[in-house]
Backbone bond lengths (Angstrom), bond angles and torsions (degrees), N, CA, C in turn:
res aa  C-N    CA-C-N  psi(-1)  N-CA   C-N-CA  omega(-1)  CA-C   N-CA-C  phi
1 X - - - 1.464 - - 1.529 107.24 -
2 X 1.334 116.08 131.43 1.449 122.81 177.09 1.513 109.54 -78.86
3 X 1.334 115.84 156.09 1.447 120.20 -179.14 1.544 110.79 -58.93
4 X 1.322 117.79 -39.51 1.468 119.90 179.52 1.509 113.04 -62.02
5 X 1.330 117.15 -30.20 1.461 121.91 -179.81 1.522 112.89 -65.65
6 X 1.350 117.13 -22.67 1.436 121.06 179.53 1.527 110.17 -64.02
7 X 1.343 117.09 -30.90 1.453 121.44 -174.49 1.549 111.88 -108.99
8 X 1.304 119.67 -9.18 1.445 124.87 -176.07 1.541 108.55 -75.62
9 X 1.392 117.93 116.79 1.428 119.75 -178.56 1.531 113.99 -57.81
10 X 1.332 118.77 -32.61 1.435 119.71 179.73 1.531 111.29 -70.44
11 X 1.315 117.06 -38.44 1.455 120.85 176.03 1.540 111.58 -65.66
12 X 1.339 114.43 -38.40 1.477 119.72 175.72 1.505 111.26 -64.39
13 X 1.366 117.57 -42.20 1.471 120.71 176.56 1.521 109.30 -58.61
14 X 1.295 117.85 -43.07 1.473 122.24 -179.13 1.533 110.62 -59.85
15 X 1.375 114.20 -47.10 1.469 118.33 -179.90 1.525 111.58 -63.55
16 X 1.341 115.67 -40.93 1.469 118.29 -179.20 1.542 109.82 -65.31
17 X 1.322 117.05 -38.58 1.508 118.38 178.26 1.535 108.45 -67.71
18 X 1.322 118.07 -38.00 1.463 119.87 179.01 1.527 110.89 -63.28
19 X 1.351 116.20 -28.28 1.487 122.20 176.63 1.527 112.33 -81.09
20 X 1.358 116.27 -0.24 1.462 119.46 179.65 1.511 116.36 88.92
21 X 1.301 118.53 10.67 1.446 122.53 -179.44 1.533 110.11 -83.03
22 X 1.295 114.28 148.24 1.479 120.35 171.81 1.554 105.42 -83.34
23 X 1.343 116.61 135.17 1.426 120.63 -173.31 1.538 113.15 -136.43
24 X 1.323 113.20 141.27 1.472 119.85 173.46 1.538 109.06 -116.10
25 X 1.283 116.42 147.98 1.447 122.50 176.50 1.505 110.55 -118.96
26 X 1.313 115.09 126.16 1.473 121.46 176.85 1.511 106.64 -109.77
27 X 1.374 113.83 131.85 1.451 121.03 -176.15 1.509 110.38 -128.95
28 X 1.328 118.07 131.10 1.473 120.75 172.48 1.518 107.21 -72.59
29 X 1.336 116.63 119.28 1.462 119.84 -177.56 1.539 113.00 -107.40
30 X 1.355 117.28 -15.22 1.403 119.13 -179.00 1.547 109.08 -161.72
31 X 1.332 116.62 142.18 1.481 120.75 175.79 1.509 108.42 -134.91
32 X 1.294 115.16 154.27 1.520 123.43 171.80 1.516 108.52 -138.67
33 X 1.326 114.39 141.05 1.422 117.92 177.73 1.502 113.01 66.84
34 X 1.318 116.64 -143.26 1.481 121.74 -178.62 1.508 108.92 -85.08
35 X 1.296 116.77 112.53 1.439 125.31 178.81 1.526 109.71 -127.13
36 X 1.312 119.35 132.49 1.477 120.94 -176.07 1.530 115.81 -68.33
37 X 1.324 117.46 -27.08 1.479 120.98 -179.37 1.499 111.61 -127.37
38 X 1.349 118.05 141.89 1.470 120.04 -177.00 1.563 113.55 -76.28
39 X 1.319 114.33 165.53 1.473 119.79 172.79 1.510 108.47 -55.70
40 X 1.327 116.57 138.73 1.459 121.96 -178.93 1.516 113.63 96.55
41 X 1.335 118.91 -9.00 1.449 121.08 177.41 1.535 110.68 -67.77
42 X 1.334 116.52 143.90 1.481 122.13 -173.82 1.502 110.94 -123.53
43 X 1.330 112.94 146.73 1.463 124.92 168.63 1.525 107.55 -129.39
44 X 1.348 118.02 125.25 1.459 120.19 177.22 1.534 108.10 -108.74
45 X 1.325 115.32 141.91 1.450 121.05 -174.02 1.550 105.06 -134.04
46 X 1.326 116.23 138.99 1.459 118.78 174.16 1.543 109.54 -104.51
47 X 1.329 114.40 174.46 1.465 120.16 -175.98 1.488 115.50 -67.64
48 X 1.320 119.03 -8.55 1.454 122.73 176.12 1.532 111.61 -100.76
49 X 1.336 116.97 1.01 1.435 121.02 179.04 1.530 115.64 90.88
50 X 1.359 116.47 4.74 1.466 119.75 173.34 1.526 107.50 -69.57
51 X 1.309 116.81 145.52 1.450 119.24 178.84 1.530 111.52 -143.79
52 X 1.355 114.90 161.73 1.453 121.52 177.53 1.505 107.55 -152.95
53 X 1.349 115.73 141.43 1.475 121.26 -178.41 1.500 109.77 102.73
54 X 1.313 115.81 -165.98 1.439 121.48 -177.57 1.507 112.69 -160.54
55 X 1.359 116.72 137.80 1.468 120.03 173.05 1.526 110.92 -115.94
56 X 1.300 117.17 -13.96 1.487 118.58 -179.88 1.509 111.98 -163.21
57 X 1.280 119.05 -49.88 1.437 123.79 -174.38 1.534 108.54 106.85
58 X 1.301 114.15 168.67 1.487 120.59 177.88 1.466 113.45 57.14
59 X 1.321 113.70 -144.86 1.450 121.34 -172.66 1.546 113.71 -71.02
60 X 1.336 116.36 -23.86 1.451 118.34 177.09 1.531 109.54 -58.17
61 X 1.285 116.31 -43.46 1.467 117.20 179.89 1.519 112.61 -65.41
62 X 1.300 117.51 -34.43 1.482 118.57 174.64 1.527 111.49 -63.08
63 X 1.345 118.98 -39.06 1.443 121.99 176.84 1.559 110.18 -67.46
64 X 1.314 118.04 -41.69 1.439 121.52 -179.54 1.549 110.26 -65.25
65 X 1.319 117.06 -38.79 1.484 121.90 178.53 1.550 107.96 -63.29
66 X 1.304 115.53 -44.75 1.490 117.89 178.98 1.524 113.08 -60.89
67 X 1.312 116.58 -42.12 1.453 121.40 176.35 1.517 111.50 -66.65
68 X 1.348 116.05 -37.76 1.513 119.71 177.74 1.481 112.01 -62.86
69 X 1.334 117.22 -36.35 1.454 119.50 177.10 1.520 112.26 -61.76
70 X 1.346 116.24 -37.77 1.459 121.26 174.99 1.526 112.05 -67.90
71 X 1.360 116.94 -37.86 1.485 120.94 178.57 1.497 108.61 -64.44
72 X 1.341 118.33 -42.04 1.452 120.79 178.72 1.544 109.85 -60.76
73 X 1.328 114.95 -41.53 1.483 119.23 -175.92 1.550 111.82 -70.09
74 X 1.353 117.46 -43.55 1.438 119.00 -173.05 1.530 115.09 -106.62
75 X 1.323 116.99 -9.04 1.457 119.81 177.28 1.539 115.66 75.32
76 X 1.332 115.53 0.26 1.447 118.36 179.90 1.531 112.69 -91.45
77 X 1.334 117.19 119.13 1.483 117.56 179.62 1.519 113.15 -65.11
78 X 1.313 116.21 157.89 1.474 120.15 -179.30 1.551 109.43 -132.52
79 X 1.318 115.61 148.39 1.415 122.84 173.50 1.526 106.30 -113.97
80 X 1.326 117.32 114.44 1.461 123.69 -174.54 1.538 107.70 -107.64
81 X 1.353 114.51 143.40 1.420 119.29 174.76 1.514 109.04 -131.67
82 X 1.306 116.77 133.09 1.452 123.04 178.88 1.517 107.35 -128.68
83 X 1.343 116.30 137.41 1.469 119.70 178.89 1.499 111.15 178.62
84 X 1.358 113.73 173.92 1.445 118.43 -174.46 1.520 113.09 -67.92
85 X 1.331 118.75 -18.52 1.439 119.94 177.77 1.569 110.15 -77.89
86 X 1.281 115.34 -14.77 1.447 122.61 -179.73 1.532 109.65 -87.00
87 X 1.319 119.23 134.55 1.451 119.25 -178.75 1.528 113.38 -63.18
88 X 1.315 117.52 -14.87 1.455 120.15 177.65 1.504 113.69 -89.29
89 X 1.386 117.56 2.46 1.478 119.78 -173.71 1.499 113.24 -53.98
90 X 1.311 115.33 -49.56 1.487 119.19 -179.01 1.524 112.19 -64.46
91 X 1.340 114.08 -39.36 1.448 118.63 -179.95 1.513 112.86 -62.42
92 X 1.312 116.21 -41.01 1.461 120.75 -177.08 1.552 113.93 -91.12
93 X 1.334 117.17 -0.32 1.462 118.03 171.88 1.511 116.39 94.04
94 X 1.365 118.39 21.56 1.450 120.36 178.45 1.490 111.92 -110.22
95 X 1.316 117.11 46.49 1.462 121.73 -177.69 1.519 110.70 -79.01
96 X 1.351 119.38 -3.58 1.476 123.23 -173.68 1.510 110.96 -84.54
97 X 1.343 120.65 -2.25 1.441 121.35 178.33 1.483 114.01 102.40
98 X 1.274 120.58 -2.21 1.462 123.07 179.52 1.519 113.00 -86.99
99 X 1.322 113.38 161.98 1.462 121.63 174.13 1.509 107.38 -138.44
100 X 1.344 115.65 144.56 1.434 121.21 177.84 1.522 110.20 -135.67
101 X 1.317 116.66 150.47 1.449 122.72 169.55 1.505 108.23 -117.65
102 X 1.337 116.36 133.22 1.468 120.10 -176.95 1.513 108.36 -128.24
103 X 1.287 117.05 128.76 1.489 123.62 175.64 1.477 109.46 -97.86
104 X 1.350 117.10 126.17 1.449 122.50 -178.09 1.507 108.79 -117.54
105 X 1.356 117.69 126.60 1.445 122.10 -177.85 1.519 110.03 -139.23
106 X 1.315 115.70 151.27 1.465 119.51 173.10 1.526 106.62 -82.87
107 X 1.325 115.26 140.38 1.469 119.44 179.91 1.507 108.40 -123.53
108 X 1.325 115.32 160.00 1.478 120.27 177.74 1.454 115.35 93.97
């Protein structure tokens, strides 16, 4: 294992799946305005709520982790959007004017 793999969310997802864990992968697929993480950023979540990586930070990640737990349970992918136009923007920490779209899927 290379040193970079220790911190790479995709490598971690692979290790978790090798360990028999159910895993979801969240990926930033689109951003507008001020967004804390670029397109292609990943967050991996296991069935116990453990996570690694980042798609935004703050409360957005809490919301994504919650949705990922449902994706793990039902196998249905989800497309999530967070932004100032959304009434939840302040609650999830996107008061800076940015918007992001995150695709969450079960892997493995």
